C-alpha positions as CSV (number, residue, x, y, z in Angstrom):
1,M,7.0,4.5,4.4
2,H,7.1,7.6,6.6
3,R,10.5,8.6,5.0
4,S,8.9,8.7,1.6
5,V,7.4,11.7,-0.2
6,Y,3.8,11.4,-1.5
7,L,2.3,13.5,-4.4
8,T,-1.4,12.8,-4.8
9,G,-4.5,14.5,-6.0
10,A,-7.6,13.9,-8.1
11,T,-7.5,12.6,-11.6
12,A,-6.3,15.2,-14.2
13,S,-4.8,17.4,-11.5
14,G,-1.4,17.2,-13.2
15,K,0.3,14.7,-10.9
16,T,2.4,13.0,-13.6
17,A,4.3,16.0,-14.9
18,V,4.7,17.6,-11.5
19,G,5.9,14.2,-10.1
20,V,8.6,13.9,-12.7
21,A,9.9,17.4,-12.1
22,L,9.7,16.9,-8.3
23,A,11.6,13.6,-8.6
24,Q,14.4,15.4,-10.5
25,H,14.6,18.1,-7.8
26,L,14.7,15.5,-5.0
27,D,16.9,12.9,-6.8
28,A,14.1,10.4,-6.3
29,E,12.6,7.4,-8.0
30,V,8.9,7.2,-8.5
31,I,6.6,4.5,-7.3
32,A,3.2,4.6,-8.9
33,L,0.3,5.0,-6.4
34,D,-2.3,3.8,-8.8
35,S,-4.5,0.7,-8.9
36,M,-5.0,0.8,-12.7
37,T,-1.5,1.5,-14.1
38,L,-0.5,-1.8,-12.6
39,Y,-2.0,-3.4,-15.7
40,R,-0.1,-4.1,-18.9
41,G,-1.9,-3.0,-22.0
42,M,-4.2,-0.6,-20.2
43,D,-2.3,2.5,-21.2
44,I,-4.6,5.2,-22.7
45,G,-7.5,4.8,-20.4
46,T,-5.3,5.0,-17.3
47,A,-3.3,8.0,-18.5
48,K,-0.2,5.9,-17.9
49,P,2.9,8.0,-18.3
50,T,4.8,7.2,-21.5
51,L,8.6,6.7,-21.5
52,D,9.0,10.2,-22.9
53,E,6.8,11.7,-20.2
54,R,8.9,10.0,-17.5
55,E,12.0,12.0,-18.8
56,G,14.4,9.4,-17.6
57,V,13.1,9.2,-14.1
58,P,12.7,5.5,-13.0
59,H,9.1,4.6,-12.4
60,H,8.1,1.4,-10.5
61,L,4.9,-0.7,-10.0
62,I,3.7,0.1,-13.6
63,D,2.9,-2.8,-15.9
64,V,3.2,-5.6,-13.3
65,L,0.0,-7.4,-13.9
66,D,-1.9,-8.8,-16.9
67,P,-5.4,-7.4,-17.4
68,W,-7.0,-10.7,-16.4
69,Q,-5.2,-10.8,-13.0
70,S,-6.0,-8.9,-9.8
71,A,-4.2,-7.6,-6.7
72,S,-5.3,-6.7,-3.2
73,V,-4.3,-3.6,-1.2
74,A,-2.1,-5.9,0.8
75,D,-0.4,-7.1,-2.4
76,Y,0.3,-3.6,-3.5
77,R,1.6,-2.6,0.0
78,G,4.0,-5.6,0.0
79,W,5.4,-4.7,-3.5
80,A,5.7,-1.0,-2.5
81,L,7.7,-1.9,0.7
82,Q,10.1,-4.1,-1.3
83,T,10.5,-1.5,-4.0
84,A,11.0,1.3,-1.5
85,A,13.8,-0.7,0.2
86,E,15.5,-1.3,-3.1
87,I,15.4,2.5,-4.0
88,E,16.8,3.5,-0.6
89,G,19.5,0.9,-1.1
90,R,20.6,2.8,-4.2
91,G,20.8,6.0,-2.2
92,K,17.8,7.6,-3.8
93,R,14.7,9.1,-2.3
94,I,11.2,7.6,-2.7
95,L,8.4,9.5,-4.3
96,F,5.0,8.0,-4.5
97,V,2.8,9.6,-7.3
98,G,-0.8,8.7,-7.9
99,G,-4.4,9.0,-6.7
100,T,-5.6,5.7,-5.3
101,A,-6.6,6.7,-1.8
102,L,-6.9,3.2,-0.3
103,Y,-3.3,2.5,-1.3
104,L,-2.2,5.8,0.2
105,K,-3.9,5.1,3.5
106,A,-2.4,1.6,3.6
107,L,1.1,3.0,3.2
108,L,0.7,5.8,5.7
109,R,-1.2,3.9,8.4
110,G,-0.5,0.2,7.8
111,L,-2.9,-2.5,7.1
112,F,-4.5,-5.0,9.5
113,E,-4.3,-8.5,8.2
114,G,-5.0,-10.5,11.4
115,P,-3.9,-14.0,12.3
116,A,-3.8,-16.8,9.8
117,A,-7.0,-18.8,9.4
118,D,-7.5,-21.7,11.8
119,T,-9.1,-24.5,9.7
120,A,-10.7,-26.4,12.6
121,L,-12.1,-23.3,14.2
122,R,-13.4,-22.0,10.9
123,Q,-15.1,-25.3,10.2
124,E,-16.8,-25.2,13.6
125,L,-18.1,-21.7,13.0
126,E,-19.3,-22.6,9.5
127,A,-21.1,-25.6,10.8
128,E,-22.8,-23.5,13.4
129,A,-23.9,-21.1,10.6
130,D,-25.3,-24.1,8.7
131,R,-27.3,-25.3,11.7
132,R,-28.5,-22.0,13.2
133,G,-28.1,-19.5,10.4
134,P,-25.6,-16.6,10.1
135,E,-28.0,-14.5,12.2
136,A,-26.9,-16.6,15.2
137,L,-23.3,-15.7,14.6
138,H,-24.3,-12.1,14.3
139,A,-26.2,-12.2,17.7
140,R,-23.1,-13.7,19.4
141,L,-20.9,-11.0,17.8
142,E,-23.2,-8.3,19.1
143,T,-22.4,-9.5,22.6
144,L,-18.7,-10.0,22.1
145,D,-17.8,-7.2,19.7
146,P,-20.7,-4.7,19.3
147,R,-18.8,-2.3,17.0
148,S,-18.0,-5.1,14.5
149,A,-21.5,-6.4,14.7
150,A,-22.9,-2.9,14.0
151,R,-21.0,-2.6,10.7
152,L,-21.7,-6.2,9.4
153,H,-25.0,-7.3,7.9
154,P,-26.5,-10.3,9.7
155,N,-26.2,-12.3,6.5
156,D,-22.6,-11.5,5.8
157,R,-21.5,-15.0,6.8
158,R,-17.8,-14.8,5.7
159,R,-17.0,-11.6,7.7
160,L,-19.0,-12.8,10.7
161,V,-17.0,-16.0,10.8
162,R,-13.7,-14.0,10.4
163,A,-14.6,-11.6,13.3
164,L,-15.4,-14.5,15.7
165,E,-12.3,-16.4,14.5
166,V,-10.0,-13.4,15.3
167,L,-11.6,-13.0,18.7
168,A,-11.1,-16.6,19.6
169,L,-7.5,-16.7,18.3
170,T,-6.2,-13.4,19.8
171,G,-8.6,-12.8,22.7
172,R,-9.1,-9.3,21.3
173,R,-12.0,-7.7,19.4
174,L,-11.5,-7.2,15.7
175,S,-12.8,-3.6,16.0
176,D,-10.1,-2.8,18.5
177,L,-7.3,-4.4,16.3
178,Q,-8.5,-2.5,13.2
179,T,-8.7,0.8,15.1
180,E,-5.0,0.5,15.9
181,H,-4.4,0.8,12.2
182,E,-6.4,4.0,11.9
183,Q,-3.8,6.1,13.7
184,P,-2.5,8.9,11.4
185,A,1.1,9.0,10.4
186,P,3.4,11.6,12.1
187,D,2.8,15.3,11.2
188,D,6.1,15.6,9.4
189,V,5.4,13.0,6.7
190,A,5.4,14.8,3.3
191,V,2.0,14.1,1.7
192,F,0.7,16.7,-0.7
193,A,-2.4,16.8,-2.8
194,L,-2.5,19.0,-5.9
195,Q,-5.7,21.1,-6.0
196,R,-7.1,23.1,-8.8
197,P,-10.3,25.2,-9.1
198,R,-13.3,23.0,-9.8
199,P,-14.1,24.6,-13.2
200,E,-10.5,24.1,-14.3
201,M,-10.6,20.5,-13.2
202,H,-13.8,19.8,-15.2
203,D,-12.2,21.4,-18.3
204,R,-9.0,19.3,-17.9
205,I,-11.1,16.1,-17.4
206,N,-13.3,16.8,-20.4
207,R,-10.3,17.5,-22.7
208,R,-8.4,14.5,-21.4
209,V,-11.2,12.2,-22.3
210,V,-11.5,13.6,-25.8
211,A,-7.8,13.1,-26.2
212,M,-8.0,9.5,-25.1
213,F,-10.3,8.7,-28.0
214,R,-8.1,10.5,-30.5
215,E,-5.2,8.3,-29.2
216,G,-7.1,5.1,-29.9
217,F,-8.9,4.2,-26.7
218,V,-11.6,2.2,-28.4
219,E,-9.0,0.1,-30.1
220,E,-7.2,-0.5,-26.8
221,V,-10.4,-1.7,-25.1
222,R,-11.3,-3.9,-28.1
223,R,-7.9,-5.6,-27.9
224,L,-8.4,-6.2,-24.1
225,R,-11.9,-7.6,-24.7
226,E,-10.8,-10.0,-27.4
227,S,-7.6,-11.2,-25.7
228,D,-7.4,-14.7,-24.3
229,P,-8.0,-14.6,-21.5
230,P,-10.0,-11.3,-21.7
231,I,-9.9,-8.4,-19.3
232,S,-11.0,-9.3,-15.8
233,P,-14.3,-7.9,-14.3
234,V,-12.2,-6.0,-11.8
235,A,-10.0,-4.2,-14.4
236,A,-13.1,-3.7,-16.6
237,Q,-14.7,-1.6,-13.9
238,G,-12.1,1.1,-14.4
239,V,-13.4,4.6,-15.3
240,G,-13.8,4.7,-19.1
241,Y,-13.2,0.9,-19.7
242,L,-16.7,0.0,-18.6
243,E,-18.3,2.6,-20.9
244,V,-16.3,1.7,-23.9
245,L,-17.1,-2.0,-23.4
246,E,-20.8,-1.1,-23.3
247,H,-20.3,0.9,-26.5
248,L,-18.7,-2.1,-28.2
249,E,-21.3,-4.6,-26.9
250,T,-24.5,-2.6,-27.3
251,G,-23.7,0.0,-29.9
252,I,-24.2,3.1,-27.7
253,P,-23.2,6.1,-29.9
254,L,-19.6,7.1,-29.4
255,E,-20.6,10.7,-28.6
256,R,-22.8,9.5,-25.8
257,T,-20.0,7.2,-24.5
258,I,-17.6,10.1,-24.4
259,S,-20.1,12.2,-22.4
260,L,-20.7,9.4,-20.0
261,I,-17.0,8.9,-19.4
262,Q,-16.5,12.7,-18.8
263,A,-19.3,12.7,-16.3
264,R,-18.1,9.6,-14.5
265,T,-14.6,10.9,-14.3
266,R,-15.8,14.2,-12.8
267,Q,-17.7,12.2,-10.2
268,F,-14.7,10.0,-9.5
269,A,-12.5,13.1,-9.0
270,K,-15.0,14.5,-6.5
271,R,-14.9,11.2,-4.5
272,Q,-11.1,11.3,-4.6
273,E,-11.1,14.8,-3.1
274,T,-13.4,13.7,-0.4
275,W,-11.1,10.8,0.5
276,F,-8.1,13.1,0.7
277,R,-9.9,15.5,2.9
278,G,-10.6,12.6,5.2
279,L,-6.9,11.7,5.6
280,S,-5.4,14.2,8.1
281,E,-1.9,13.5,6.7
282,V,-2.7,15.0,3.4
283,K,-1.7,18.7,2.9
284,P,-3.6,20.6,0.2
285,W,-1.3,22.2,-2.4
286,P,-3.2,24.7,-4.6
287,V,-2.0,25.0,-8.2
288,A,-2.6,28.3,-10.0
289,T,-4.2,28.1,-13.4
290,S,-1.7,27.6,-16.2
291,E,1.2,27.2,-13.7
292,P,3.9,25.2,-15.4
293,P,4.6,21.8,-13.7
294,G,8.2,22.8,-13.1
295,V,7.2,25.8,-11.1
296,T,4.8,23.7,-8.9
297,A,7.6,21.1,-8.4
298,R,10.2,23.7,-7.4
299,A,7.8,25.2,-4.8
300,L,7.1,21.7,-3.4
301,A,10.8,20.8,-3.3
302,D,11.5,23.9,-1.4
303,R,8.7,23.1,1.1
304,I,9.9,19.5,1.5
305,S,13.5,20.6,2.0
306,S,12.5,23.1,4.6
307,G,10.8,20.4,6.6
308,N,7.7,22.6,7.1
């Protein structure tokens, strides 16, 4: 994963168009770094790149799940590793494009999964929780692994059991094992986040949301709601989908729904930027107002080629 190139940034920052142009410069194939474009039929609300927008550049990990399915971060990472190996086998470079920060972190720093569950040990811990309450497990964890205990609620039975199970199976504290997977990737990994001035980002978001409704967003959500099986609660929480579902179910005026989605998308973009600032591997890449995607991509390609 450290040989790959990563292009990220907040929603509506222009990743898709810049990513296609950058892939052409690098002779790369694109792996989507997005938790929502995994879903088939969720096209408009996710701003999924169309075949025309991809301009012949192969894109992977798009349309791999039905809307009633779900995937973990570990699932995505496994698919990404397999796809990356296949791309390298074709002699191409790997370019990740997208804005799901948890996926980015898992690719750059790995993901702690821990030992497989021990049925007998887990049953023993569960029985103790039944007899004495989960608070007793929390008290024991405070003695054995204070950092894990500090971040877990005394009633979080499932995670308390898992923390004690890992300790018993490995002889090491869960907090120590997880910390090992918090180490940043090497400095020379190419990870760039597109950045635009806040007023411009707000304008781009507002215009994108309006365009989504012109393209048939309400009809897309209605089909997902009426499908058999219907859209899953996880997928339905996506920005925009939740608000349109409420519009269909409660009759909230469409104008109000559009405003709510614009506001929620702006808030989401702000959270994404906070996430990226928290990852030391991410290098900010300012984009000038009205700068064509090809110009941005050429500058990025030159930077990547120079190794700086």
